[in-house]
N, C-alpha and C positions, 0 to 999 in steps of 0.2 A: 707647594707646601703639603706635607703629609696631612691626611685627614686626622683630626683629633677624635679619639673614641669618646662617644657620649655615654651617659648613664644608660640610655635606651639600648645602645649596642651591647653593653656589658650584660644587661638583663636578657637580651636575645641569646647571647652565648650561654648563659646559665640555663635558659629554657631548653636549648639544644642538648646540652650535657645531661639535663634532667631526663629528657626523653630517651636519648640513645646511650648515655653513660660512657661515651667515647667520642673523640673528635679526631679527624684525620687532616693533617696539615700537608700541603704541597709546596714545593719550591722553598723550603725553609732551611736556612743554614745556621748551624750552632757551633760556637767555638767552646770546646771543652778541654779541660786539663786532664786530670786523672778521673777516669770513669770506671766504676765497678757496677756491673749488672747482676742482680740476684733474681733468678727466675724460680722463685720458691712457690710451691703450691699454696693456695690460700683461697679464702672466700671473701666476698664483699659484704658490706653491711646489709644491703638490700636482700641478700640471700638468707641471712640469719634472722633479720627482723622485718620481714615484708609487711606484716600487719602494722607494726609500730610506725613504719615510715609513711604508710598510706593515711593513717589517721592522725599524724603529727599535727598539733595545733599551730596556728599562726604564731610567728615569733612575737607578735605584739600582744597575743592573748596570754593571760596567766594560767598555768596548769591548774586544773581542779581535781585531777585524779591520776593515779599511776597507770601508765599504758599497759594493757594486757597483751602479751605476745608469747607464743610458744617458742621455746628455744630448741633449735635443731642443731645438733652437734655437727661441726664442719668436717665431716668424714672425707678423707682423701686417700687415694691409692698412689703409692710412690713407685717410681720405676726401679729404684735400687733396693738392695737388701744386704744386711751385714752378714759376712761369712761366719759360719759356726766353726769354732775351734775347740778341740777336746784336749784337756790336760789330764795327765795321769793315765795309767793303763792297768786294768785288772789282769788276773791270770789268764782269762780267756782272750784278752787283747794283747798278750805277750809281755805283761809286766807282773808286778806283785802287789799293786795297790788294792785296798779294800773297795775302792770306787774310783771311777773316772768322773770328771766334771766337764760339762760342755757350756761354753759361753758364746754370746753373739746370737745371730739368727734374726735380729729385729727387722721388721718391715715398716715400722713407723717410729716417730720420736719417743723418747723415754716415757713409759707409763701412759701412753695414749691408749688407754684400755678401751675407749669408745671406737677406736679404729682396729688395730691389731695388737692384742696383748702380747708381751714379749714371751717367746717360747722357753727361754732359760732365765732364771733369776740371776742378778748380780751376785758375785762371790767375794768372800773376804778371806785373805791370807794373812796370817800373823807372822810378824818379823822375828827372826832368830839370828843371832850373830855368833860367829865362830871364835870370838875373842871378847874380852871385857872392854866395853866402851863407855864413855861418859853418858849417863842417862839422867833425865829429869827425875827428881825424887818421886813424884806421883807414879811414874812408870816403874822405877826401880823397886818400889815397895812391893809390887806384884811378882817380881822376878828375881829378887835379890839373892835367893838361895841357889839359883841355877845360872847366874851370869857368866860363870867360868866353864860351863858345860853345855855346849850346844845340843847334845843329845837329850839331856834332862830338860833343857829349855823347850825343845820341840815337843817332848812328851807332855810337859805341863800345859803347853798351849793347846794341845789336842784334847787331853784327858780332862782338864779343869775348865778351859775356856772354849771348848768346842770348835777349834779352828777347822775350817773347810779345807785349807791348804796351809803349807808352811813355806815361807820365803827364807831360805838359808843364805844369809849374806856372808860370803867368804872374804871379808875385808882384811883378814890377816895376810892374804897373798900380796897385798900392796907392797911394792918394792921400798916404799918409804916407811913402812911399818915393820912387820915381821918377815916379809918376803917369803912366806910359806911356799913350799914347792908344790907343783901340781899333784905329785903323788900323795903328799900329806893332806892336801885339800880333798882329794878323792877318797881318802880314808874317812875323813869327817863326813862326807856325803854318804858313804856306804853305811856308816854307823847310824846316821839319822834315818836312812832308808829302812834299816832293820828295826828301829825303835818305834816308828809310826807308819801307818798304812795309808796316809792321805797323799795326794799329789804334791810334788815339790816344785818350787821355783828356785833356781840356783842363781844367786846374784854375785857379780864380780866386784872388783874394787874400783873400776873406772879407768884403769890403765889398759889401753887397747891391746897391747902386745901380751901382757901377762894374762889378761882375761882370756884371750884366745887359747893360750897354752893350757890354762886350767880347764877351760870348756872342753878342749879336745880329750883330756884325760877323764874328766867327770862324765862326759857323754858316753865314753866307752864303758865305764864301770856301771853306768845306769842304762845300758842299751835296752830299749823296749819300754822303759818306764815313762816315756813321754814327759820329760822335764820341760819347763820353760826356761831357756837360757836368757838371763837378764844382765846385760842386754847387748844388742848389735847396734853399733853406731857408725856414722859415716867415715870415721877415721880408723876403722878396723879393716882387716883383710876380709871383705865380705864374702868373696868366693870360697875362701878356706873355711870361714865360720859356717856358712850354709852347707858346705860339704859334710861337715861334722854332724850338723843337725839332721841332714837327710840320711846319712849312713846309719845313724843310731836311732832314728825315729823321734826326734825331739822338736819342740816348738821354740821359736825365737821371739824376743821382744824387740820390736823396731823402735828405738829410742831417738827422739830428736828434740831440740829446744822448741820454744813456742813459735813455730813457723810451719804453716801447712805446705808451703812449697818444698821445704826440706823434707817433710814427712812423705810427700808424694815421690820426691826424688829417691829417697832411701828405699821406699817400697818397690819402685820400679827396678832398682838394682837387685833387690831380693827375688823378684819374680823370675829373674834369669836362672835361678837355682832352686827355688822352693815353691811349692803350691801355696795358694792363699790360706789353706787350712792349717798351715804351720806358722802363721804370722799373727802376732798381736801388736797393737800400736800403743805407744806412750808418748804424748806430746808435752810432757813435763807438768808436774803439779807444783804450783806455788801456793803457799799457805795463806790462810785468812790474814789480812793485814800486810802481806808481802807480795801481793799480786794475784790473789785468788780470782779477781775479776778477769785478768788476762787468761788464766788457766781455764776457767770454765767457758769463756767465750771461744777460745780456740777449739776446745773439745766439742762444744755445741756446734760450731761451724763445721767441724770434721764430720760429725754425725749427720747433720742436715745435708751436707754436700754428698755424702755417701748414699743417702736415701734418694737424693735427686739424680743419682746415676753416675757419680764419680767413682770409677772402679778402683782407683788407687787409694781410696780412703775407706773402702768397705771392709774394715777389720774391727774386731772387738777392741775396746779401749781399756787400758790399764792405768791406774793412778797410784803413785807412791805417796799415799795420804799421810804417811808418817812424817813427811816433810813439814807438817803443821808444827811439829815440835822445834823446828828451826827458828820459828818466830819467838823472840825473847819474851813477848807478852804471854806466851803459853807456859813459861816456867819461872820467869824472873820474879823476885819479890818486888812488889810495886805498891803504890799508894792504896789505902784502904778501899777507895771507891772501885778499884779494879776487882775486888773480891779475892777470896783465898785461892792461891795458885793450885791447891789440891783439886779444886773444881775447874779452875780456869783452863788448865792444860787439856783435860779430857773434852771440855766444851769446844776448845779451839780445834781439836782433831775431829770432833763430831760435826761441827758446822762445815768444815772443809769437805768432809766426806758427803754430807747431805747435799751440799751445793753441787758437787760433781756427779752425784747420783742422778740428779735431775737433768744434768747435761748429757747423760748417756753412758757413763762409765760402767763397764761390765766386771772389772776385777779391781779390788781395793787391797793394797798392802798397808796394814795398819798395826798398831802397837798396844794402845791402852784398852784393857778389857771392857771398861764402861763405854768407851766410844764404839767399840766393836758391837757390844750388845745393843746399843741404841740404833746403830745402822742396821743391824740384822733384824731387829723388831720392825723398823720402818719399812724395810724391803718386804718383809712378810705381810705387813698391813697393806702396802701398795699393791702387791701381787694378788691379794685376796679379792680385790675389786669391790669391797664393801663401801657403802655410802657413809659419808661422814655424819657425825652427830652434831647438828647445828646448835642445839641447846648447850652442849658441852663447850663448843667453841666460844659462844657468847659468854659463858661463865668464866672461861679462861681470860678473855679480854678484860672483863670487869673485876678480875680477882685482885686482891691486895697482896702484894709480895713484901 
């Protein structure tokens, strides 16, 4: 009969663990189903609070004072680094943009300023569409005079709302909509290029065949401007798409659904034709209330895996944050307790953006000016490295709303 473990045996085991903080088992067999191992850098409690652990009172004694201990930030060095990608090209770089923008380059998780501050701040690109589309009223209010003119829309976004970049969505090329020709789409891009001097992201319609035809023409007329072609997917002719980007000096957006294995697979295919410096990743943004928890979890896992040395995920992350407006709670008229939709929509987009900011996103495609301003101000505050005002925080918690 097997020996029954006693309380004394259990205490002896605890004493061993307390002294050595590890135990080695020999001749042990384990039956395991699905096993996922995460070898993530970290620190143990004894390293952070050594004094507190040494003077911890007996569990039977009542605490009489707060334990005093110095907090030591758990600084780590990570084996991986995010690749830097430059968008847009100035005259000296072969383009016509007033500035170029570099994203990526991180050596630690998002805003771990106590480790390695990010070398480049996250960037916001404002959405512009090449045809009139249904928009929520809170958004339409700010752009109603330019909805039928993508050139005027782009100028308004830059001149009034300070857009760092413009995302020009060529949705009229969709065969199920206007089926605009590649030549017509290229003319629109050329007109926007002349109207603003910020870097451009060129968005397709989602039809892999038509998008490629349009990208080929647009890339040619924008040779040297270093567009980001949004996007390259697994169902496209990847070799042909990459050939276009490489020939004319553009960046591609590697777009996959919420699956890191698919993201790795697509990136591996891209490596056969493009250097890492021409690839940005998008693992799909789901809005608050529509799967945001999945979106930020995937992006966070991608970033941590990249820092821990996964070469296939070491790319800047992009987010189509405008997807927040797909959630009906962002725009629909609802019960009074939901609050006015004029505020609800921008808050929906803001919360989506702020969540993904902390997951490590480098490039945001957004729409509502208030959401853009809030995110921009938050990025500026986080990048400054200033300490928080604890008195102000306490006042906010106790405030009456």
